[in-house]
Jmol script that loads the backbone (N, CA, C; Angstrom):
load data "model"
ATOM      1  N   MET A   1      70.215 -39.343  47.305  1.00  0.00           N
ATOM      2  CA  MET A   1      69.082 -38.758  46.952  1.00  0.00           C
ATOM      3  C   MET A   1      67.830 -39.544  47.497  1.00  0.00           C
ATOM      4  N   LEU A   2      67.854 -40.972  47.234  1.00  0.00           N
ATOM      5  CA  LEU A   2      66.631 -41.512  47.643  1.00  0.00           C
ATOM      6  C   LEU A   2      66.301 -41.501  49.050  1.00  0.00           C
ATOM      7  N   GLY A   3      67.507 -41.539  50.026  1.00  0.00           N
ATOM      8  CA  GLY A   3      67.063 -41.348  51.425  1.00  0.00           C
ATOM      9  C   GLY A   3      66.549 -40.079  51.823  1.00  0.00           C
ATOM     10  N   GLN A   4      66.880 -39.149  51.157  1.00  0.00           N
ATOM     11  CA  GLN A   4      66.431 -37.807  51.406  1.00  0.00           C
ATOM     12  C   GLN A   4      64.954 -37.866  51.031  1.00  0.00           C
ATOM     13  N   PHE A   5      64.696 -38.144  49.800  1.00  0.00           N
ATOM     14  CA  PHE A   5      63.263 -38.455  49.398  1.00  0.00           C
ATOM     15  C   PHE A   5      62.399 -39.063  50.462  1.00  0.00           C
ATOM     16  N   GLY A   6      63.058 -40.117  50.921  1.00  0.00           N
ATOM     17  CA  GLY A   6      61.996 -41.155  52.046  1.00  0.00           C
ATOM     18  C   GLY A   6      61.931 -40.513  53.101  1.00  0.00           C
ATOM     19  N   VAL A   7      62.829 -39.826  53.590  1.00  0.00           N
ATOM     20  CA  VAL A   7      62.579 -38.874  54.906  1.00  0.00           C
ATOM     21  C   VAL A   7      61.379 -38.023  54.769  1.00  0.00           C
ATOM     22  N   GLY A   8      61.586 -37.206  53.525  1.00  0.00           N
ATOM     23  CA  GLY A   8      60.612 -36.206  53.224  1.00  0.00           C
ATOM     24  C   GLY A   8      59.304 -36.820  53.071  1.00  0.00           C
ATOM     25  N   PHE A   9      59.290 -37.910  52.354  1.00  0.00           N
ATOM     26  CA  PHE A   9      57.943 -38.269  51.994  1.00  0.00           C
ATOM     27  C   PHE A   9      57.172 -38.952  53.342  1.00  0.00           C
ATOM     28  N   TYR A  10      57.993 -39.656  53.932  1.00  0.00           N
ATOM     29  CA  TYR A  10      57.437 -40.319  55.153  1.00  0.00           C
ATOM     30  C   TYR A  10      56.992 -39.368  56.203  1.00  0.00           C
ATOM     31  N   SER A  11      57.659 -38.170  56.214  1.00  0.00           N
ATOM     32  CA  SER A  11      57.074 -37.017  57.015  1.00  0.00           C
ATOM     33  C   SER A  11      55.621 -36.862  56.928  1.00  0.00           C
ATOM     34  N   ALA A  12      54.987 -37.162  55.807  1.00  0.00           N
ATOM     35  CA  ALA A  12      53.700 -37.142  55.468  1.00  0.00           C
ATOM     36  C   ALA A  12      53.052 -37.711  56.637  1.00  0.00           C
ATOM     37  N   TYR A  13      53.282 -38.629  57.177  1.00  0.00           N
ATOM     38  CA  TYR A  13      52.496 -39.474  58.210  1.00  0.00           C
ATOM     39  C   TYR A  13      52.536 -38.475  59.503  1.00  0.00           C
ATOM     40  N   LEU A  14      53.283 -37.524  59.805  1.00  0.00           N
ATOM     41  CA  LEU A  14      53.238 -36.398  60.834  1.00  0.00           C
ATOM     42  C   LEU A  14      51.712 -36.014  60.849  1.00  0.00           C
ATOM     43  N   VAL A  15      51.124 -35.661  59.540  1.00  0.00           N
ATOM     44  CA  VAL A  15      49.840 -35.021  59.757  1.00  0.00           C
ATOM     45  C   VAL A  15      48.812 -35.830  58.878  1.00  0.00           C
ATOM     46  N   ALA A  16      49.160 -36.990  58.306  1.00  0.00           N
ATOM     47  CA  ALA A  16      48.156 -37.716  57.525  1.00  0.00           C
ATOM     48  C   ALA A  16      48.135 -39.309  58.211  1.00  0.00           C
ATOM     49  N   ASP A  17      46.826 -39.703  58.410  1.00  0.00           N
ATOM     50  CA  ASP A  17      46.621 -41.026  58.725  1.00  0.00           C
ATOM     51  C   ASP A  17      46.891 -41.919  57.577  1.00  0.00           C
ATOM     52  N   LYS A  18      46.728 -41.787  56.431  1.00  0.00           N
ATOM     53  CA  LYS A  18      46.888 -42.475  55.110  1.00  0.00           C
ATOM     54  C   LYS A  18      47.427 -41.425  54.046  1.00  0.00           C
ATOM     55  N   VAL A  19      48.092 -42.245  52.923  1.00  0.00           N
ATOM     56  CA  VAL A  19      48.624 -41.530  52.035  1.00  0.00           C
ATOM     57  C   VAL A  19      48.451 -42.226  50.765  1.00  0.00           C
ATOM     58  N   GLU A  20      47.938 -41.705  49.735  1.00  0.00           N
ATOM     59  CA  GLU A  20      47.707 -42.292  48.483  1.00  0.00           C
ATOM     60  C   GLU A  20      48.613 -41.661  47.388  1.00  0.00           C
ATOM     61  N   VAL A  21      49.237 -42.450  46.637  1.00  0.00           N
ATOM     62  CA  VAL A  21      50.053 -41.849  45.425  1.00  0.00           C
ATOM     63  C   VAL A  21      49.373 -42.556  44.234  1.00  0.00           C
ATOM     64  N   ILE A  22      48.739 -41.763  43.275  1.00  0.00           N
ATOM     65  CA  ILE A  22      48.247 -42.190  42.143  1.00  0.00           C
ATOM     66  C   ILE A  22      49.090 -41.685  40.892  1.00  0.00           C
ATOM     67  N   THR A  23      49.499 -42.575  40.354  1.00  0.00           N
ATOM     68  CA  THR A  23      50.469 -42.439  39.260  1.00  0.00           C
ATOM     69  C   THR A  23      50.215 -42.856  37.837  1.00  0.00           C
ATOM     70  N   LYS A  24      50.638 -42.347  36.675  1.00  0.00           N
ATOM     71  CA  LYS A  24      50.274 -42.832  35.349  1.00  0.00           C
ATOM     72  C   LYS A  24      51.435 -42.359  34.502  1.00  0.00           C
ATOM     73  N   SER A  25      52.052 -43.328  33.804  1.00  0.00           N
ATOM     74  CA  SER A  25      52.945 -42.830  32.701  1.00  0.00           C
ATOM     75  C   SER A  25      52.215 -42.860  31.365  1.00  0.00           C
ATOM     76  N   ASN A  26      52.891 -42.372  30.383  1.00  0.00           N
ATOM     77  CA  ASN A  26      52.245 -42.426  28.989  1.00  0.00           C
ATOM     78  C   ASN A  26      51.971 -43.801  28.463  1.00  0.00           C
ATOM     79  N   ASP A  27      52.816 -44.918  28.813  1.00  0.00           N
ATOM     80  CA  ASP A  27      52.816 -45.921  28.222  1.00  0.00           C
ATOM     81  C   ASP A  27      52.306 -47.061  29.168  1.00  0.00           C
ATOM     82  N   ASP A  28      51.562 -46.807  30.333  1.00  0.00           N
ATOM     83  CA  ASP A  28      51.322 -47.755  31.213  1.00  0.00           C
ATOM     84  C   ASP A  28      49.926 -47.228  31.814  1.00  0.00           C
ATOM     85  N   GLU A  29      49.299 -48.231  32.535  1.00  0.00           N
ATOM     86  CA  GLU A  29      48.181 -48.194  33.254  1.00  0.00           C
ATOM     87  C   GLU A  29      48.304 -47.175  34.371  1.00  0.00           C
ATOM     88  N   GLN A  30      47.117 -46.726  35.028  1.00  0.00           N
ATOM     89  CA  GLN A  30      47.115 -45.749  36.164  1.00  0.00           C
ATOM     90  C   GLN A  30      46.978 -46.801  37.534  1.00  0.00           C
ATOM     91  N   TYR A  31      48.057 -46.641  38.256  1.00  0.00           N
ATOM     92  CA  TYR A  31      48.071 -47.308  39.745  1.00  0.00           C
ATOM     93  C   TYR A  31      47.855 -46.420  40.942  1.00  0.00           C
ATOM     94  N   ILE A  32      47.578 -47.106  41.982  1.00  0.00           N
ATOM     95  CA  ILE A  32      47.372 -46.400  43.031  1.00  0.00           C
ATOM     96  C   ILE A  32      48.298 -47.075  44.263  1.00  0.00           C
ATOM     97  N   TRP A  33      49.182 -46.370  44.957  1.00  0.00           N
ATOM     98  CA  TRP A  33      50.003 -47.032  46.070  1.00  0.00           C
ATOM     99  C   TRP A  33      49.294 -46.412  47.200  1.00  0.00           C
ATOM    100  N   GLU A  34      49.064 -47.149  48.217  1.00  0.00           N
ATOM    101  CA  GLU A  34      48.334 -46.618  49.469  1.00  0.00           C
ATOM    102  C   GLU A  34      49.047 -47.122  50.668  1.00  0.00           C
ATOM    103  N   SER A  35      49.151 -46.350  51.809  1.00  0.00           N
ATOM    104  CA  SER A  35      49.867 -46.859  52.949  1.00  0.00           C
ATOM    105  C   SER A  35      49.180 -46.064  54.221  1.00  0.00           C
ATOM    106  N   SER A  36      48.906 -46.693  55.308  1.00  0.00           N
ATOM    107  CA  SER A  36      48.713 -46.082  56.473  1.00  0.00           C
ATOM    108  C   SER A  36      50.024 -46.179  57.362  1.00  0.00           C
ATOM    109  N   ALA A  37      51.105 -46.082  56.864  1.00  0.00           N
ATOM    110  CA  ALA A  37      52.591 -46.279  57.612  1.00  0.00           C
ATOM    111  C   ALA A  37      52.592 -47.712  57.983  1.00  0.00           C
ATOM    112  N   GLY A  38      53.343 -47.908  59.046  1.00  0.00           N
ATOM    113  CA  GLY A  38      53.567 -49.243  59.689  1.00  0.00           C
ATOM    114  C   GLY A  38      54.243 -50.194  58.943  1.00  0.00           C
ATOM    115  N   GLY A  39      54.865 -49.683  57.842  1.00  0.00           N
ATOM    116  CA  GLY A  39      55.618 -50.727  56.910  1.00  0.00           C
ATOM    117  C   GLY A  39      54.968 -51.606  55.968  1.00  0.00           C
ATOM    118  N   SER A  40      53.599 -51.306  55.799  1.00  0.00           N
ATOM    119  CA  SER A  40      52.798 -51.953  54.803  1.00  0.00           C
ATOM    120  C   SER A  40      52.221 -51.035  53.687  1.00  0.00           C
ATOM    121  N   PHE A  41      52.001 -51.402  52.575  1.00  0.00           N
ATOM    122  CA  PHE A  41      51.251 -50.667  51.526  1.00  0.00           C
ATOM    123  C   PHE A  41      50.737 -51.545  50.582  1.00  0.00           C
ATOM    124  N   THR A  42      49.736 -51.019  49.859  1.00  0.00           N
ATOM    125  CA  THR A  42      49.038 -51.704  48.582  1.00  0.00           C
ATOM    126  C   THR A  42      49.607 -51.072  47.296  1.00  0.00           C
ATOM    127  N   ILE A  43      49.498 -51.753  46.258  1.00  0.00           N
ATOM    128  CA  ILE A  43      49.605 -51.126  44.909  1.00  0.00           C
ATOM    129  C   ILE A  43      48.462 -51.836  44.183  1.00  0.00           C
ATOM    130  N   LYS A  44      47.626 -51.047  43.516  1.00  0.00           N
ATOM    131  CA  LYS A  44      46.473 -51.924  42.796  1.00  0.00           C
ATOM    132  C   LYS A  44      46.274 -50.714  41.625  1.00  0.00           C
ATOM    133  N   LEU A  45      45.772 -51.449  40.515  1.00  0.00           N
ATOM    134  CA  LEU A  45      45.377 -50.863  39.287  1.00  0.00           C
ATOM    135  C   LEU A  45      44.372 -49.969  39.629  1.00  0.00           C
ATOM    136  N   ASP A  46      44.388 -48.669  39.158  1.00  0.00           N
ATOM    137  CA  ASP A  46      43.224 -47.523  39.306  1.00  0.00           C
ATOM    138  C   ASP A  46      42.244 -47.639  38.259  1.00  0.00           C
ATOM    139  N   THR A  47      41.058 -48.424  38.441  1.00  0.00           N
ATOM    140  CA  THR A  47      40.041 -48.454  37.269  1.00  0.00           C
ATOM    141  C   THR A  47      39.017 -47.396  37.641  1.00  0.00           C
ATOM    142  N   GLU A  48      38.925 -46.794  38.717  1.00  0.00           N
ATOM    143  CA  GLU A  48      37.834 -46.109  38.958  1.00  0.00           C
ATOM    144  C   GLU A  48      37.933 -44.453  39.034  1.00  0.00           C
ATOM    145  N   GLY A  49      39.215 -44.129  39.357  1.00  0.00           N
ATOM    146  CA  GLY A  49      39.345 -42.846  39.625  1.00  0.00           C
ATOM    147  C   GLY A  49      39.470 -41.988  38.352  1.00  0.00           C
ATOM    148  N   PRO A  50      39.417 -40.684  38.443  1.00  0.00           N
ATOM    149  CA  PRO A  50      39.563 -39.774  37.282  1.00  0.00           C
ATOM    150  C   PRO A  50      41.191 -40.047  36.564  1.00  0.00           C
ATOM    151  N   ARG A  51      41.040 -40.018  35.262  1.00  0.00           N
ATOM    152  CA  ARG A  51      42.420 -40.265  34.496  1.00  0.00           C
ATOM    153  C   ARG A  51      43.193 -39.151  34.560  1.00  0.00           C
ATOM    154  N   LEU A  52      44.410 -39.442  34.928  1.00  0.00           N
ATOM    155  CA  LEU A  52      45.503 -38.411  34.950  1.00  0.00           C
ATOM    156  C   LEU A  52      46.111 -38.005  33.715  1.00  0.00           C
ATOM    157  N   GLY A  53      46.124 -38.967  32.625  1.00  0.00           N
ATOM    158  CA  GLY A  53      46.817 -38.457  31.499  1.00  0.00           C
ATOM    159  C   GLY A  53      48.248 -39.102  31.567  1.00  0.00           C
ATOM    160  N   ARG A  54      49.024 -38.357  32.598  1.00  0.00           N
ATOM    161  CA  ARG A  54      50.172 -38.854  33.020  1.00  0.00           C
ATOM    162  C   ARG A  54      50.563 -37.905  34.104  1.00  0.00           C
ATOM    163  N   GLY A  55      51.588 -38.392  35.019  1.00  0.00           N
ATOM    164  CA  GLY A  55      52.036 -37.673  36.239  1.00  0.00           C
ATOM    165  C   GLY A  55      51.450 -38.393  37.380  1.00  0.00           C
ATOM    166  N   THR A  56      51.796 -37.705  38.488  1.00  0.00           N
ATOM    167  CA  THR A  56      51.591 -38.234  39.826  1.00  0.00           C
ATOM    168  C   THR A  56      50.813 -37.462  40.793  1.00  0.00           C
ATOM    169  N   LYS A  57      49.761 -37.751  41.399  1.00  0.00           N
ATOM    170  CA  LYS A  57      49.004 -37.132  42.241  1.00  0.00           C
ATOM    171  C   LYS A  57      49.124 -37.585  43.790  1.00  0.00           C
ATOM    172  N   ILE A  58      49.389 -36.964  44.585  1.00  0.00           N
ATOM    173  CA  ILE A  58      49.551 -37.259  46.103  1.00  0.00           C
ATOM    174  C   ILE A  58      48.385 -37.006  46.905  1.00  0.00           C
ATOM    175  N   VAL A  59      47.791 -37.885  47.638  1.00  0.00           N
ATOM    176  CA  VAL A  59      46.588 -37.430  48.415  1.00  0.00           C
ATOM    177  C   VAL A  59      46.873 -37.766  49.941  1.00  0.00           C
ATOM    178  N   LEU A  60      46.706 -36.848  50.870  1.00  0.00           N
ATOM    179  CA  LEU A  60      46.909 -36.837  52.111  1.00  0.00           C
ATOM    180  C   LEU A  60      45.657 -37.011  52.782  1.00  0.00           C
ATOM    181  N   HIS A  61      45.272 -38.049  53.481  1.00  0.00           N
ATOM    182  CA  HIS A  61      44.157 -38.146  54.408  1.00  0.00           C
ATOM    183  C   HIS A  61      44.569 -37.480  55.918  1.00  0.00           C
ATOM    184  N   MET A  62      44.129 -36.252  56.029  1.00  0.00           N
ATOM    185  CA  MET A  62      44.726 -35.527  57.075  1.00  0.00           C
ATOM    186  C   MET A  62      44.226 -36.168  58.475  1.00  0.00           C
ATOM    187  N   LYS A  63      45.074 -36.107  59.466  1.00  0.00           N
ATOM    188  CA  LYS A  63      44.602 -36.447  60.858  1.00  0.00           C
ATOM    189  C   LYS A  63      43.729 -35.317  61.311  1.00  0.00           C
ATOM    190  N   GLU A  64      42.950 -35.488  62.097  1.00  0.00           N
ATOM    191  CA  GLU A  64      41.692 -34.598  62.526  1.00  0.00           C
ATOM    192  C   GLU A  64      42.446 -33.365  63.388  1.00  0.00           C
ATOM    193  N   ASP A  65      43.431 -33.663  64.070  1.00  0.00           N
ATOM    194  CA  ASP A  65      44.194 -32.569  64.801  1.00  0.00           C
ATOM    195  C   ASP A  65      45.265 -31.739  64.253  1.00  0.00           C
ATOM    196  N   GLN A  66      45.422 -32.114  62.759  1.00  0.00           N
ATOM    197  CA  GLN A  66      46.316 -31.542  62.054  1.00  0.00           C
ATOM    198  C   GLN A  66      45.921 -30.766  60.767  1.00  0.00           C
ATOM    199  N   LEU A  67      44.704 -30.326  60.843  1.00  0.00           N
ATOM    200  CA  LEU A  67      44.036 -29.674  59.810  1.00  0.00           C
ATOM    201  C   LEU A  67      44.313 -28.136  59.495  1.00  0.00           C
ATOM    202  N   SER A  68      44.999 -27.694  60.626  1.00  0.00           N
ATOM    203  CA  SER A  68      45.658 -26.356  60.417  1.00  0.00           C
ATOM    204  C   SER A  68      46.725 -26.302  59.339  1.00  0.00           C
ATOM    205  N   TYR A  69      47.311 -27.426  58.991  1.00  0.00           N
ATOM    206  CA  TYR A  69      48.139 -27.472  57.885  1.00  0.00           C
ATOM    207  C   TYR A  69      47.646 -27.373  56.539  1.00  0.00           C
ATOM    208  N   LEU A  70      46.140 -27.272  56.481  1.00  0.00           N
ATOM    209  CA  LEU A  70      45.587 -27.111  55.033  1.00  0.00           C
ATOM    210  C   LEU A  70      45.460 -25.587  54.771  1.00  0.00           C
ATOM    211  N   GLU A  71      45.821 -24.659  55.788  1.00  0.00           N
ATOM    212  CA  GLU A  71      45.591 -23.360  55.458  1.00  0.00           C
ATOM    213  C   GLU A  71      46.710 -22.701  54.949  1.00  0.00           C
ATOM    214  N   GLU A  72      46.593 -21.669  53.916  1.00  0.00           N
ATOM    215  CA  GLU A  72      47.838 -21.105  53.234  1.00  0.00           C
ATOM    216  C   GLU A  72      48.856 -20.593  54.248  1.00  0.00           C
ATOM    217  N   SER A  73      48.293 -19.874  55.132  1.00  0.00           N
ATOM    218  CA  SER A  73      49.374 -19.125  55.906  1.00  0.00           C
ATOM    219  C   SER A  73      50.243 -20.140  56.775  1.00  0.00           C
ATOM    220  N   LYS A  74      49.740 -21.174  57.168  1.00  0.00           N
ATOM    221  CA  LYS A  74      50.405 -22.380  57.945  1.00  0.00           C
ATOM    222  C   LYS A  74      51.509 -22.952  57.008  1.00  0.00           C
ATOM    223  N   ILE A  75      51.148 -23.252  55.673  1.00  0.00           N
ATOM    224  CA  ILE A  75      52.103 -23.641  54.792  1.00  0.00           C
ATOM    225  C   ILE A  75      53.154 -22.847  54.486  1.00  0.00           C
ATOM    226  N   LYS A  76      52.695 -21.485  54.281  1.00  0.00           N
ATOM    227  CA  LYS A  76      53.854 -20.476  53.953  1.00  0.00           C
ATOM    228  C   LYS A  76      54.860 -20.548  55.222  1.00  0.00           C
ATOM    229  N   GLU A  77      54.332 -20.459  56.400  1.00  0.00           N
ATOM    230  CA  GLU A  77      55.097 -20.446  57.696  1.00  0.00           C
ATOM    231  C   GLU A  77      56.139 -21.775  57.634  1.00  0.00           C
ATOM    232  N   VAL A  78      55.672 -22.806  57.591  1.00  0.00           N
ATOM    233  CA  VAL A  78      56.386 -24.032  57.453  1.00  0.00           C
ATOM    234  C   VAL A  78      57.571 -24.053  56.352  1.00  0.00           C
ATOM    235  N   VAL A  79      57.217 -23.465  55.103  1.00  0.00           N
ATOM    236  CA  VAL A  79      58.166 -23.538  53.794  1.00  0.00           C
ATOM    237  C   VAL A  79      59.109 -22.517  54.388  1.00  0.00           C
ATOM    238  N   LYS A  80      58.706 -21.129  54.869  1.00  0.00           N
ATOM    239  CA  LYS A  80      59.726 -20.172  55.198  1.00  0.00           C
ATOM    240  C   LYS A  80      60.693 -20.695  56.313  1.00  0.00           C
ATOM    241  N   LYS A  81      60.260 -21.410  57.316  1.00  0.00           N
ATOM    242  CA  LYS A  81      61.134 -21.947  58.339  1.00  0.00           C
ATOM    243  C   LYS A  81      62.050 -22.973  57.877  1.00  0.00           C
ATOM    244  N   HIS A  82      61.721 -23.637  57.076  1.00  0.00           N
ATOM    245  CA  HIS A  82      62.488 -25.089  56.695  1.00  0.00           C
ATOM    246  C   HIS A  82      63.142 -24.898  55.367  1.00  0.00           C
ATOM    247  N   SER A  83      63.043 -23.600  54.687  1.00  0.00           N
ATOM    248  CA  SER A  83      63.827 -23.516  53.610  1.00  0.00           C
ATOM    249  C   SER A  83      65.038 -22.632  53.533  1.00  0.00           C
TER     250      SER A  83
END
end "model"
wireframe off; spacefill off
backbone 0.3
color backbone group
């Protein structure tokens, strides 16, 4: 299962220059995991962003030439093709 998640997650770099994962559990602080691929990442305490309460938010910083993937019709096309 983990390998499948990794392949799917890292495919985000096909359309994004940078990925941020903001996460918070009930009993812990809120953290930001950030990477621009290339095998390196940072994890830091999120003291400035809006509070999640709990859960995870994924932010893709889209590549300039991949903005069509933000359109609803393109998303539906990709989901239909690959599901």
